VODOMI-647317 format. One record per atom (N, C-alpha, C, O, CB): x, y, z; residue in one letter. Coordinates in steps of 0.2 Angstrom, whole numbers, padded with zeros to 4 digits, always signed. Glycine has a CB too. Layout:
residues N
XYZA...
***
This chain:
residues 179
-0049+0049+0001M-0047+0050-0005M-0039+0047-0006M-0035+0050-0003M-0047+0056-0008M-0038+0042-0010I-0031+0040-0011I-0028+0043-0016I-0031+0045-0021I-0031+0032-0012I-0021+0043-0016K-0017+0046-0021K-0016+0040-0026K-0014+0035-0024K-0010+0050-0018K-0017+0042-0033I-0016+0038-0038I-0011+0041-0043I-0012+0047-0045I-0023+0036-0041I-0006+0038-0046S-0001+0040-0050S-0005+0041-0057S-0010+0039-0058S+0005+0036-0051S+0000+0044-0062D-0002+0043-0069D-0002+0036-0071D+0000+0031-0068D+0003+0047-0073D-0005+0035-0076I-0005+0028-0080I+0002+0027-0083I+0004+0031-0087I-0012+0028-0085I+0004+0021-0082Y+0011+0019-0085Y+0009+0012-0089Y+0005+0008-0087Y+0016+0018-0079Y+0013+0011-0094T+0013+0005-0098T+0019+0001-0098T+0020-0003-0102T+0011+0006-0105T+0023+0002-0093Y+0030-0002-0092Y+0031-0003-0084Y+0028+0001-0080Y+0036+0002-0096Y+0035-0008-0083P+0035-0010-0076P+0038-0004-0072P+0041+0000-0074P+0040-0015-0075P+0037-0005-0065P+0041+0001-0061P+0048+0000-0061P+0050-0005-0062P+0038+0001-0053P+0051+0005-0059S+0059+0005-0059S+0062+0001-0053S+0068-0001-0053S+0061+0012-0059S+0058+0000-0047S+0059-0004-0042S+0053-0007-0039S+0047-0005-0040S+0063+0000-0036S+0054-0013-0035F+0049-0018-0033F+0049-0018-0026F+0054-0018-0022F+0050-0025-0037F+0043-0019-0023S+0043-0020-0016S+0042-0027-0014S+0041-0029-0008S+0037-0016-0013S+0041-0031-0018S+0041-0039-0017S+0044-0043-0022S+0045-0040-0028S+0034-0040-0015S+0045-0049-0021V+0048-0054-0026V+0042-0055-0031V+0043-0055-0037V+0050-0060-0022V+0036-0056-0028L+0030-0057-0032L+0029-0051-0037L+0028-0052-0043L+0024-0059-0028L+0029-0046-0035Q+0028-0040-0039Q+0034-0040-0045Q+0032-0039-0051Q+0029-0033-0035Q+0040-0041-0043K+0045-0041-0048K+0043-0047-0054K+0044-0045-0060K+0052-0042-0045K+0042-0053-0051Q+0041-0058-0055Q+0034-0057-0060Q+0034-0059-0066Q+0040-0065-0051Q+0029-0054-0057T+0023-0052-0061T+0025-0048-0067T+0023-0050-0073T+0019-0048-0057T+0029-0043-0066Y+0031-0038-0072Y+0036-0042-0077Y+0035-0040-0083Y+0034-0032-0070Y+0040-0046-0074T+0045-0050-0078T+0041-0054-0083T+0042-0055-0089T+0050-0054-0074T+0036-0058-0080V+0032-0063-0084V+0027-0059-0089V+0027-0061-0095V+0028-0067-0080V+0024-0054-0087L+0020-0049-0091L+0024-0048-0098L+0022-0049-0103L+0018-0043-0088L+0030-0045-0096T+0035-0043-0101T+0037-0049-0106T+0037-0048-0113T+0041-0040-0098T+0039-0054-0103E+0041-0061-0106E+0035-0063-0111E+0037-0064-0117E+0043-0067-0101E+0029-0063-0109L+0024-0065-0112L+0021-0060-0117L+0016-0062-0121L+0019-0068-0107L+0024-0054-0117H+0021-0049-0122H+0014-0047-0120H+0010-0045-0125H+0022-0051-0129H+0012-0047-0114I+0005-0045-0112I+0005-0038-0111I+0008-0036-0106I+0002-0050-0106I+0002-0034-0114P+0001-0027-0113P-0003-0025-0107P-0007-0029-0105P-0003-0023-0119P-0001-0020-0103F-0005-0018-0097F-0004-0011-0096F+0000-0007-0099F-0002-0021-0092F-0009-0008-0092E-0008-0002-0089E-0008-0003-0082E-0011-0007-0079E-0015+0003-0092E-0004+0002-0079R-0004+0001-0071R-0003+0008-0068R-0002+0013-0072R+0003-0003-0069R-0006+0008-0062V-0005+0014-0058V-0002+0012-0051V-0003+0006-0049V-0011+0017-0057V+0002+0017-0048Q+0004+0016-0041Q-0001+0020-0036Q-0004+0025-0039Q+0011+0019-0040Q-0002+0018-0030T-0007+0021-0026T-0004+0022-0019T+0001+0018-0017T-0013+0018-0026T-0008+0025-0015D-0007+0024-0008D-0009+0017-0006D-0012+0014-0011D-0011+0030-0003D-0008+0015+0000E-0010+0008+0002E-0018+0007+0001E-0022+0012+0003E-0008+0006+0009E-0020+0002-0003V-0027+0001-0004V-0029-0007-0001V-0025-0011-0004V-0030+0002-0011V-0033-0007+0003I-0035-0013+0006I-0042-0016+0004I-0043-0022+0002I-0035-0013+0014I-0047-0011+0004T-0054-0013+0003T-0056-0012-0004T-0053-0008-0008T-0058-0009+0007T-0061-0015-0006M-0065-0014-0013M-0067-0007-0014M-0068-0005-0019M-0070-0019-0014M-0069-0004-0008D-0072+0003-0008D-0066+0007-0010D-0067+0012-0015D-0074+0005-0001D-0060+0006-0008D-0054+0010-0010D-0053+0009-0017D-0049+0014-0020D-0049+0008-0006D-0055+0004-0020C-0053+0002-0027C-0057+0007-0032C-0055+0007-0038C-0054-0004-0029C-0063+0009-0030A-0067+0013-0034A-0064+0019-0038A-0065+0020-0044A-0073+0016-0030A-0059+0022-0035Q-0055+0027-0038Q-0050+0024-0043Q-0049+0027-0049Q-0051+0031-0032Q-0048+0019-0042I-0043+0015-0047I-0047+0013-0053I-0045+0014-0059I-0040+0009-0043I-0053+0010-0052D-0057+0008-0057D-0059+0014-0062D-0059+0014-0068D-0064+0005-0055D-0060+0020-0059K-0062+0026-0063K-0055+0028-0067K-0056+0030-0073K-0065+0032-0059K-0050+0029-0064K-0043+0030-0067K-0042+0026-0073K-0039+0028-0078K-0038+0030-0062K-0042+0019-0072L-0040+0014-0077L-0046+0012-0082L-0045+0008-0086L-0037+0008-0073L-0052+0015-0080D-0058+0014-0085D-0059+0006-0085D-0060+0003-0090D-0057+0016-0092D-0060+0003-0079M-0062-0004-0079M-0064-0005-0072M-0064-0001-0068M-0056-0009-0081M-0066-0012-0070K-0068-0014-0064K-0063-0019-0061K-0061-0024-0064K-0075-0016-0064K-0061-0017-0055M-0056-0021-0051M-0059-0028-0049M-0065-0028-0047M-0054-0017-0044M-0056-0033-0050V-0059-0040-0047V-0057-0041-0040V-0053-0037-0037V-0056-0046-0051V-0061-0045-0037K-0060-0047-0030K-0057-0054-0030K-0060-0058-0033K-0067-0047-0026K-0051-0055-0027T-0048-0061-0026T-0048-0064-0019T-0046-0060-0015T-0041-0061-0029T-0051-0069-0019L-0052-0073-0012L-0048-0079-0011L-0048-0083-0016L-0060-0074-0010L-0044-0080-0006F-0040-0086-0005F-0045-0090+0000F-0045-0088+0006F-0033-0084-0002F-0047-0096-0002L-0051-0100+0001L-0049-0107+0003L-0045-0109-0001L-0057-0100-0002L-0051-0110+0008C-0049-0117+0009C-0055-0121+0012C-0060-0118+0014C-0043-0117+0014C-0054-0128+0012N-0059-0132+0016N-0057-0132+0023N-0052-0130+0025N-0059-0139+0013N-0062-0135+0027R-0061-0135+0034R-0054-0139+0037R-0051-0137+0042R-0067-0139+0037R-0052-0144+0033Q-0046-0147+0034Q-0039-0143+0032Q-0033-0145+0033Q-0046-0154+0031Q-0040-0138+0028Q-0035-0134+0025Q-0031-0139+0021Q-0025-0138+0021Q-0031-0130+0030Q-0034-0143+0017S-0030-0147+0012S-0032-0146+0005S-0029-0148+0000S-0032-0155+0014S-0037-0142+0003Q-0039-0140-0003Q-0040-0132-0003Q-0043-0129+0001Q-0046-0144-0005Q-0037-0129-0008F-0036-0122-0009F-0039-0119-0015F-0038-0122-0020F-0029-0120-0008F-0042-0114-0014Y-0045-0110-0020Y-0043-0103-0021Y-0043-0099-0016Y-0053-0111-0020Y-0041-0100-0027L-0041-0093-0027L-0047-0091-0032L-0047-0093-0038L-0034-0091-0030L-0052-0088-0028F-0058-0086-0032F-0058-0079-0034F-0058-0075-0030F-0063-0088-0028F-0059-0078-0040I-0059-0072-0044I-0066-0070-0046I-0069-0073-0049I-0054-0071-0050I-0068-0064-0043T-0075-0062-0045T-0076-0055-0045T-0071-0051-0044T-0081-0066-0040T-0082-0052-0047G-0083-0045-0047G-0082-0042-0040G-0084-0044-0035G-0090-0043-0050G-0079-0036-0041G-0077-0032-0034G-0084-0030-0030G-0083-0030-0024G-0074-0025-0037G-0090-0030-0034D-0096-0028-0031D-0100-0033-0029D-0106-0033-0027D-0099-0023-0035D-0098-0040-0031K-0102-0046-0031K-0101-0049-0023K-0096-0050-0021K-0100-0051-0036K-0106-0050-0020P-0105-0053-0013P-0103-0060-0014P-0105-0063-0019P-0112-0053-0009P-0100-0063-0009F-0097-0070-0009F-0102-0074-0005F-0103-0072+0001F-0089-0070-0007F-0104-0080-0008S-0108-0085-0005S-0104-0091-0005S-0104-0094-0010S-0114-0085-0007S-0102-0094+0001S-0098-0100+0002S-0103-0106-0001S-0101-0110-0005S-0096-0101+0010S-0109-0106+0001K-0114-0110-0001K-0114-0111-0008K-0113-0117-0011K-0120-0108+0001K-0115-0106-0012N-0116-0106-0019N-0109-0108-0023N-0109-0112-0028N-0118-0098-0022N-0103-0106-0020F-0097-0107-0022F-0095-0114-0022F-0093-0118-0027F-0092-0103-0018F-0097-0117-0016S-0096-0125-0015S-0101-0129-0019S-0099-0134-0022S-0097-0127-0007S-0107-0126-0020A-0112-0130-0024A-0109-0130-0031A-0110-0135-0035A-0119-0128-0023A-0107-0124-0034A-0105-0124-0041A-0099-0129-0043A-0098-0131-0048A-0103-0117-0043A-0095-0130-0038L-0089-0134-0039L-0090-0141-0036L-0085-0145-0037L-0083-0131-0036L-0095-0143-0033A-0097-0149-0030A-0091-0151-0025A-0089-0156-0025A-0098-0155-0036A-0090-0146-0020V-0085-0147-0015V-0087-0145-0009V-0092-0141-0008V-0078-0143-0017V-0085-0148-0003P-0087-0146+0004P-0087-0139+0004P-0083-0135+0001P-0083-0149+0009P-0091-0137+0009R-0091-0129+0011R-0084-0126+0012R-0080-0130+0015R-0095-0128+0017R-0082-0120+0010V-0076-0117+0011V-0076-0111+0015V-0082-0108+0016V-0072-0116+0004V-0071-0109+0017S-0070-0103+0021S-0064-0099+0019S-0060-0101+0015S-0070-0104+0029S-0063-0093+0022F-0056-0089+0020F-0051-0093+0023F-0051-0096+0029F-0057-0082+0024F-0046-0093+0019A-0039-0097+0022A-0035-0092+0026A-0036-0086+0026A-0034-0099+0015A-0032-0095+0032P-0028-0090+0036P-0023-0086+0033P-0020-0088+0028P-0025-0093+0041P-0022-0080+0035A-0017-0075+0032A-0011-0078+0031A-0007-0077+0026A-0017-0068+0036A-0008-0082+0036E-0002-0084+0036E-0001-0089+0030E+0005-0090+0027E+0000-0087+0042E-0006-0093+0029M-0006-0098+0023M-0006-0094+0016M-0003-0096+0011M-0012-0102+0023M-0009-0089+0016M-0009-0084+0010M-0002-0082+0009M+0000-0082+0003M-0014-0079+0010M+0001-0080+0014F+0008-0078+0013F+0013-0083+0011F+0017-0082+0006F+0010-0074+0018F+0012-0089+0015S+0017-0094+0014S+0016-0098+0007S+0021-0100+0003S+0016-0100+0019S+0009-0098+0005M+0008-0102-0002M+0008-0097-0008M+0010-0099-0013M+0001-0105-0001M+0006-0091-0007L+0005-0086-0013L+0009-0080-0013L+0009-0076-0017L-0003-0084-0013L+0014-0080-0007D+0018-0074-0007D+0015-0067-0007D+0017-0063-0011D+0023-0075-0012D+0009-0067-0004T+0006-0060-0004T+0002-0060+0003T+0000-0065+0006T+0002-0060-0010T+0000-0054+0005K-0004-0053+0011K-0011-0051+0009K-0013-0050+0004K+0000-0047+0015K-0015-0050+0015I-0022-0049+0014I-0022-0042+0011I-0019-0037+0013I-0026-0049+0021I-0027-0041+0006G-0028-0035+0002G-0024-0035-0005G-0025-0031-0009G-0025-0029+0007G-0019-0040-0005A-0015-0040-0011A-0016-0046-0015A-0012-0048-0020A-0008-0039-0010A-0021-0050-0013A-0022-0057-0017A-0023-0055-0024A-0026-0051-0026A-0028-0060-0015A-0019-0060-0028T-0019-0058-0036T-0018-0065-0039T-0015-0070-0037T-0013-0053-0038T-0021-0065-0045V-0020-0071-0050V-0012-0072-0051V-0010-0078-0052V-0025-0070-0057V-0009-0067-0050F-0001-0068-0052F+0002-0072-0046F+0008-0074-0047F+0002-0061-0052F-0001-0073-0041S+0002-0079-0036S+0002-0085-0038S+0005-0090-0036S-0003-0079-0029S-0001-0086-0044A+0000-0093-0047A+0006-0094-0049A+0008-0100-0050A-0005-0094-0054A+0010-0090-0050L+0018-0090-0051L+0021-0094-0046L+0026-0097-0047L+0022-0083-0052L+0019-0094-0040Y+0022-0097-0034Y+0019-0104-0032Y+0021-0108-0028Y+0021-0093-0027Y+0013-0105-0036D+0010-0112-0034D+0012-0117-0039D+0008-0119-0043D+0001-0111-0034D+0018-0119-0039T+0022-0123-0044T+0019-0130-0043T+0020-0134-0048T+0030-0123-0043T+0017-0132-0037G+0014-0139-0036G+0006-0139-0037G+0003-0144-0036G+0015-0141-0028G+0004-0134-0040N-0003-0134-0042N-0008-0136-0036N-0012-0140-0037N-0004-0139-0048N-0007-0133-0030K-0010-0135-0024K-0016-0130-0024K-0021-0132-0020K-0005-0134-0018K-0017-0125-0027V-0022-0120-0028V-0026-0120-0034V-0023-0119-0039V-0019-0113-0026V-0032-0121-0034R-0037-0121-0039R-0039-0114-0041R-0041-0111-0036R-0042-0126-0037R-0038-0112-0047I-0040-0106-0049I-0047-0106-0052I-0048-0109-0056I-0035-0103-0055I-0052-0102-0049V-0059-0102-0050V-0061-0095-0052V-0060-0090-0048V-0063-0104-0044V-0063-0094-0058I-0066-0087-0060I-0073-0087-0061I-0075-0091-0065I-0062-0084-0066I-0077-0082-0058D-0084-0081-0059D-0085-0079-0067D-0081-0076-0070D-0087-0075-0055D-0090-0082-0069K-0091-0082-0077K-0092-0074-0078K-0089-0072-0083K-0098-0086-0078K-0096-0070-0074D-0097-0063-0076D-0090-0060-0076D-0089-0055-0081D-0101-0060-0071D-0085-0061-0072T-0078-0058-0073T-0074-0061-0079T-0071-0057-0082T-0074-0060-0066T-0075-0068-0080A-0072-0070-0086A-0074-0067-0093A-0070-0067-0097A-0073-0078-0086A-0080-0065-0093D-0083-0062-0098D-0082-0055-0100D-0083-0052-0105D-0090-0063-0097D-0079-0052-0095Q-0077-0044-0095Q-0071-0044-0100Q-0066-0048-0100Q-0075-0041-0088Q-0071-0038-0103K-0065-0036-0108K-0058-0035-0104K-0053-0037-0106K-0067-0031-0112K-0059-0031-0098W-0054-0029-0095W-0053-0033-0088W-0059-0034-0084W-0054-0022-0094W-0047-0034-0085Y-0046-0038-0079Y-0042-0033-0075Y-0037-0031-0077Y-0042-0044-0080Y-0045-0031-0069G-0041-0026-0065G-0039-0029-0059G-0043-0033-0056G-0045-0020-0063G-0032-0029-0057C-0031-0033-0051C-0024-0030-0048C-0021-0026-0051C-0030-0041-0052C-0023-0032-0042S-0016-0030-0039S-0011-0033-0043S-0011-0038-0046S-0016-0033-0031S-0004-0030-0042D+0002-0033-0045D+0005-0037-0040D+0011-0040-0041D+0006-0027-0047D+0002-0039-0034G+0005-0043-0029G+0006-0038-0023G+0009-0041-0018G+0012-0046-0031G+0005-0031-0023T+0006-0027-0018T-0001-0024-0016T-0006-0025-0020T+0011-0022-0020T-0001-0020-0011T-0007-0015-0010T-0006-0009-0012T-0010-0004-0010T-0009-0015-0002T-0001-0007-0016T+0000+0000-0019T+0001-0001-0027T+0002+0005-0030T+0007+0003-0015T+0000-0006-0030G+0001-0007-0037G-0005-0010-0041G-0007-0016-0038G+0007-0010-0039G-0008-0008-0045Y-0014-0010-0048Y-0014-0010-0056Y-0011-0005-0059Y-0021-0006-0046Y-0016-0015-0059L-0015-0017-0066L-0022-0017-0070L-0027-0019-0067L-0011-0023-0068L-0022-0015-0076K-0027-0016-0081K-0025-0020-0087K-0020-0018-0090K-0031-0010-0083K-0027-0026-0088I-0025-0031-0092I-0031-0034-0096I-0036-0035-0094I-0020-0037-0088I-0030-0036-0102G-0036-0040-0106G-0037-0046-0102G-0033-0050-0101G-0034-0041-0113G-0044-0048-0101T-0045-0054-0097T-0043-0060-0101T-0040-0065-0098T-0053-0055-0096T-0044-0060-0108E-0042-0065-0112E-0034-0067-0111E-0032-0073-0111E-0043-0064-0119E-0030-0062-0110S-0023-0063-0108S-0022-0066-0102S-0017-0070-0102S-0020-0057-0108S-0026-0065-0097I-0025-0069-0091I-0027-0076-0092I-0023-0081-0090I-0029-0066-0085I-0033-0077-0095I-0036-0084-0095I-0032-0088-0100I-0030-0094-0099I-0043-0084-0098I-0030-0085-0106R-0027-0090-0112R-0020-0089-0112R-0017-0093-0116R-0031-0088-0118R-0016-0084-0109T-0009-0084-0110T-0006-0085-0103T-0002-0089-0102T-0007-0077-0113T-0007-0081-0098F-0004-0080-0091F-0005-0087-0088F-0001-0091-0086F-0007-0074-0087F-0012-0089-0087L-0013-0096-0083L-0010-0102-0086L-0007-0106-0082L-0020-0097-0082L-0010-0103-0092P-0006-0109-0095P+0001-0108-0094P+0004-0113-0092P-0007-0109-0103P+0004-0102-0094Y+0011-0101-0093Y+0013-0104-0085Y+0018-0107-0084Y+0012-0094-0093Y+0008-0104-0081T+0009-0105-0074T+0007-0113-0073T+0008-0116-0067T+0005-0100-0069T+0005-0116-0078H+0002-0123-0078H-0005-0123-0074H-0006-0128-0070H+0007-0128-0075H-0008-0118-0074H-0015-0118-0071H-0020-0117-0077H-0019-0114-0082H-0015-0112-0065H-0026-0120-0075A-0032-0119-0080A-0037-0116-0075A-0038-0118-0069A-0035-0125-0083A-0041-0111-0078A-0046-0108-0073A-0053-0112-0074A-0055-0113-0080A-0048-0101-0074A-0056-0113-0068D-0062-0116-0068D-0067-0110-0069D-0067-0106-0064D-0064-0121-0062D-0071-0109-0074I-0076-0104-0074I-0083-0106-0072I-0086-0111-0074I-0076-0102-0081I-0085-0103-0067I-0092-0105-0064I-0096-0099-0063I-0094-0093-0063I-0091-0107-0057I-0103-0100-0063G-0108-0095-0063G-0111-0095-0056G-0114-0100-0054G-0113-0096-0069G-0109-0090-0052V-0112-0091-0045V-0115-0083-0043V-0118-0082-0038V-0107-0093-0039V
***
């Protein structure tokens, strides 16, 4: 059982990473409403079940993927309970088979560690080297639950705000695929 804070609608008073601070700065700047909780460290989707219940939504699963040559990168956002199939993902995008990108690349390119992958890392991808891909089932959800760039902070945001306001702000567009 993980410890979960009360629900807050304002940024934390201190930040544990640059990405976390930038996430809340941009959400405030773009007037995107959110609810958030602080937790003990959460790494697995199983741990997220308690957060889902507290925030009354379903956490997304965000995977950092790459091709064999590590020259094409993807941030794939899907349902937390949906299994990942590299074959289906690659077929949907008509790209060569992908696998999980190395942890050190995730940190250097997205300023986050394993367990904290988040769409907000698009703030660091100023060269648009990472393609944002969202599963259609996830894109169709009213609420988008995700990490704030840490393994101890989680947000509930309107999915439309992520797709139509946040991603354009970062100069990214989401490819919506059904897999």
